[in-house]
C-alpha positions as CSV (number, residue, x, y, z in Angstrom):
1,M,-7.1,-23.0,-5.1
2,A,-7.0,-24.7,-1.9
3,Q,-3.4,-26.4,-3.1
4,A,-2.1,-22.9,-4.5
5,V,-2.9,-21.4,-1.2
6,E,-1.7,-23.6,0.4
7,E,1.7,-23.4,-1.1
8,W,1.7,-19.5,-0.9
9,Y,1.2,-20.0,2.5
10,K,4.3,-23.0,2.4
11,Q,6.8,-20.0,0.4
12,M,6.0,-17.8,2.8
13,P,9.5,-17.4,4.8
14,I,9.0,-18.4,8.4
15,I,9.4,-15.1,11.0
16,T,5.7,-14.2,8.2
17,R,4.3,-17.0,8.7
18,S,4.9,-17.1,12.4
19,Y,3.6,-14.1,12.2
20,L,0.6,-14.5,9.7
21,T,-0.4,-17.8,11.5
22,A,-0.7,-15.9,15.2
23,A,-2.5,-12.9,13.9
24,I,-5.1,-14.9,11.8
25,I,-5.3,-17.2,14.4
26,T,-6.3,-14.8,17.4
27,T,-8.0,-13.0,15.5
28,V,-10.9,-15.4,14.4
29,G,-10.3,-16.8,18.1
30,C,-11.5,-13.6,19.6
31,S,-14.2,-12.9,17.1
32,L,-14.8,-16.9,17.5
33,D,-15.1,-16.2,21.7
34,I,-12.4,-18.6,21.6
35,I,-10.3,-16.1,23.5
36,S,-11.0,-12.6,25.2
37,P,-9.3,-9.5,23.9
38,F,-9.7,-8.6,27.5
39,N,-6.7,-11.1,27.8
40,L,-4.7,-9.9,25.4
41,Y,-4.5,-6.1,24.9
42,L,-2.0,-4.0,26.8
43,N,-2.3,-3.4,30.5
44,L,0.4,-1.6,32.4
45,N,-0.3,-2.2,35.8
46,L,-1.9,-5.7,34.5
47,V,1.5,-6.8,33.5
48,V,3.0,-5.0,36.7
49,K,1.2,-5.9,39.4
50,R,-0.5,-9.6,38.4
51,Y,2.5,-10.6,36.1
52,E,0.2,-10.9,32.8
53,F,3.3,-10.3,30.3
54,W,2.2,-12.4,27.6
55,R,0.0,-9.1,26.9
56,L,3.3,-6.9,26.1
57,I,3.0,-9.9,23.1
58,T,-0.6,-11.0,22.4
59,N,-1.6,-7.4,21.9
60,F,0.3,-7.5,18.5
61,F,-1.2,-10.6,17.5
62,Y,-5.2,-9.4,17.8
63,F,-6.6,-7.0,14.9
64,R,-9.8,-6.6,15.9
65,K,-13.0,-7.7,13.9
66,M,-13.3,-9.5,10.8
67,D,-14.0,-7.1,8.7
68,L,-12.7,-5.5,5.4
69,D,-10.4,-3.5,7.4
70,F,-8.8,-6.5,8.7
71,L,-8.5,-8.5,5.5
72,F,-6.7,-5.7,4.8
73,H,-4.2,-5.7,7.3
74,M,-3.5,-9.3,6.7
75,F,-2.6,-8.7,3.1
76,F,-0.4,-5.4,4.1
77,L,1.5,-7.5,6.7
78,A,1.8,-11.1,4.5
79,R,3.0,-8.6,1.2
80,Y,5.5,-6.4,3.1
81,C,6.5,-8.5,6.2
82,K,7.2,-10.5,3.1
83,L,8.7,-8.4,1.2
84,L,11.7,-6.8,3.6
85,E,12.2,-10.7,5.2
86,E,12.9,-11.9,1.3
87,N,15.1,-9.3,0.1
88,S,16.6,-6.2,2.9
89,F,16.5,-9.3,5.4
90,R,17.3,-12.6,3.3
91,G,19.5,-15.0,4.9
92,R,19.4,-12.6,8.3
93,T,16.3,-13.8,9.7
94,A,17.8,-13.1,13.2
95,D,17.9,-9.4,12.4
96,F,15.0,-9.1,10.7
97,F,13.4,-11.1,14.1
98,Y,15.4,-8.4,16.6
99,M,13.8,-5.5,14.0
100,L,10.3,-6.7,14.9
101,L,11.3,-6.8,18.3
102,F,12.7,-3.2,18.4
103,G,10.4,-2.1,16.8
104,A,7.3,-3.4,19.8
105,T,9.6,-2.2,22.4
106,V,9.7,1.3,21.0
107,L,5.7,1.2,20.2
108,T,5.0,-0.1,23.5
109,G,7.4,2.6,25.4
110,I,5.2,5.2,23.0
111,V,2.7,4.7,24.4
112,L,3.0,3.9,27.9
113,V,5.4,6.8,28.6
114,G,2.5,9.1,25.9
115,G,-0.2,7.9,28.9
116,M,1.6,9.9,31.4
117,I,1.8,13.3,29.4
118,P,-0.9,15.6,29.9
119,Y,-3.2,16.4,27.0
120,V,-2.5,13.6,25.0
121,S,-2.9,10.4,27.5
122,E,-6.2,10.3,27.1
123,T,-5.6,9.6,23.7
124,F,-3.0,7.4,24.1
125,A,-4.7,5.6,26.9
126,K,-7.2,4.3,24.4
127,I,-4.6,2.4,22.9
128,F,-4.9,-0.8,23.3
129,F,-3.9,-3.2,20.7
130,L,-0.1,-1.9,18.5
131,S,-0.9,-4.9,16.1
132,N,-1.6,-2.2,13.5
133,S,1.3,0.1,14.0
134,L,3.7,-2.6,13.9
135,T,2.4,-3.6,10.1
136,F,2.7,-0.2,9.6
137,M,5.8,0.2,10.9
138,M,7.5,-2.3,8.9
139,V,5.5,-0.3,5.2
140,Y,7.3,2.4,6.4
141,V,10.9,0.4,6.7
142,W,10.1,-1.0,3.0
143,S,9.1,2.2,2.2
144,K,12.8,3.6,3.1
145,R,14.6,0.8,1.5
146,N,13.0,0.9,-1.7
147,P,12.0,4.6,-2.2
148,F,12.1,4.7,-6.3
149,I,9.2,1.9,-6.7
150,H,6.7,3.3,-8.4
151,M,2.9,2.4,-7.0
152,S,-0.8,3.1,-7.8
153,F,-3.3,3.8,-5.6
154,L,-6.4,1.9,-6.3
155,G,-5.7,3.0,-9.5
156,L,-6.6,6.7,-9.2
157,F,-2.9,8.3,-8.7
158,T,0.4,6.9,-8.9
159,F,3.4,7.7,-6.8
160,T,6.9,6.8,-5.9
161,A,7.3,4.0,-2.9
162,A,8.5,6.4,-0.3
163,Y,5.6,8.3,0.0
164,L,3.8,5.3,0.8
165,P,2.9,6.1,4.1
166,W,1.8,9.1,3.6
167,V,-1.3,8.3,1.2
168,L,-1.7,5.5,3.4
169,L,-2.2,7.7,6.3
170,G,-4.0,10.2,4.4
171,F,-6.5,7.5,4.1
172,S,-7.3,6.3,7.1
173,I,-8.0,10.5,8.2
174,L,-10.2,10.2,5.4
175,V,-11.9,7.1,6.2
176,G,-12.5,8.7,9.9
177,S,-9.8,6.0,11.6
178,S,-7.4,7.7,14.1
179,P,-3.8,8.8,12.4
180,W,-2.5,8.0,16.0
181,I,-2.1,4.3,14.7
182,D,-0.1,5.2,11.3
183,L,1.4,7.9,13.3
184,L,3.0,5.2,15.5
185,G,4.6,2.8,13.0
186,M,5.6,5.6,11.2
187,A,7.9,6.7,14.6
188,A,9.0,3.4,15.3
189,G,9.5,2.8,11.5
190,H,11.8,5.9,11.4
191,A,13.8,5.3,14.8
192,Y,15.1,2.2,13.0
193,Y,15.5,3.3,9.7
194,F,17.7,5.9,11.9
195,L,19.7,3.9,13.6
196,E,20.1,0.9,11.6
197,D,20.4,3.0,8.2
198,V,21.1,6.6,8.7
199,Y,23.5,6.9,11.8
200,P,25.9,4.2,10.5
201,R,26.8,6.1,7.4
202,M,27.2,9.1,9.5
203,T,29.3,7.8,12.3
204,G,30.7,4.3,10.7
205,R,29.2,2.5,13.5
206,R,26.1,0.6,13.9
207,P,24.1,1.2,17.2
208,L,21.6,-2.0,16.7
209,K,23.4,-5.1,16.7
210,T,21.7,-8.3,17.5
211,P,22.3,-10.8,20.1
212,Q,23.7,-13.7,20.1
213,F,20.7,-15.5,21.6
214,I,18.7,-14.4,19.1
215,K,21.2,-15.5,16.8
216,A,21.7,-18.4,18.4
217,L,17.5,-19.1,17.5
218,F,17.7,-18.5,14.1
219,A,21.2,-20.6,13.9
220,D,19.3,-22.9,10.8
221,E,17.9,-19.6,9.0
222,T,20.8,-17.6,8.9
223,V,23.4,-17.6,6.3
224,V,26.0,-14.7,6.3
225,V,25.5,-11.9,3.4
226,T,27.9,-9.4,1.7
227,R,27.7,-6.1,1.2
228,P,30.1,-3.8,-0.8
229,A,32.3,-2.0,1.7
230,N,30.8,1.4,0.5
231,V,27.2,1.0,-0.8
232,R,24.8,-0.4,1.7
233,F,22.0,-1.2,-0.2
234,A,21.3,-1.5,-3.8
235,A,18.6,0.9,-5.5
236,A,15.8,-1.2,-6.4
237,A,14.9,-1.1,-9.9
238,P,11.3,0.8,-10.2
239,E,8.5,-1.5,-11.4
240,N,5.1,-0.8,-10.8
241,H,2.6,-2.1,-7.7
242,E,-0.7,-1.0,-7.2
243,E,-2.1,-1.2,-4.0
């Protein structure tokens, strides 16, 4: 069993493995009181006034309590981060890292701006960690790029992957969770999907270009992937998945 888990872990692509490891270490460390969540959460005042810039990053690693919800998000992180990195971003590790960086930036910006808007500022002021939102963003992007895959939810009903984010949003509401976390992830995911997939097809221009210094970081992991000029993504063959 231990060897199977080790092989599964080693076979993960580098970004998925790194993010999953950081998330587990951070969450376990906080649960054991080795790390304090108060040193990790997003706080613009501390970032600006005390130069605690690490908070812009560490708030994406903490998934709160070690409970069923934690296992649920680790499953989604491992599954959809891996699926994206191995399929849509195969041979383009730098582009995948840039997608996560873009998503993290958009999420941070939404929370900070939302905190200054009347009527919703109180809601956004309570959002200290964006790890769940970033995971949901990956789910959203995957669903947009694989809309025809058939899935089932807890064996209760079936649907296509295009509706996966909405099914999960509905489930969050049913169990009493705040929908804002999922909605933030959907907003960031849609922003990326529009700028990377829709806008280039409309205009022939691609606004999201991975910077050269990021490509240099992953030079050994990135290879050139060619696509037909008139086709951006091949439709995924329908297959059954159960969540």
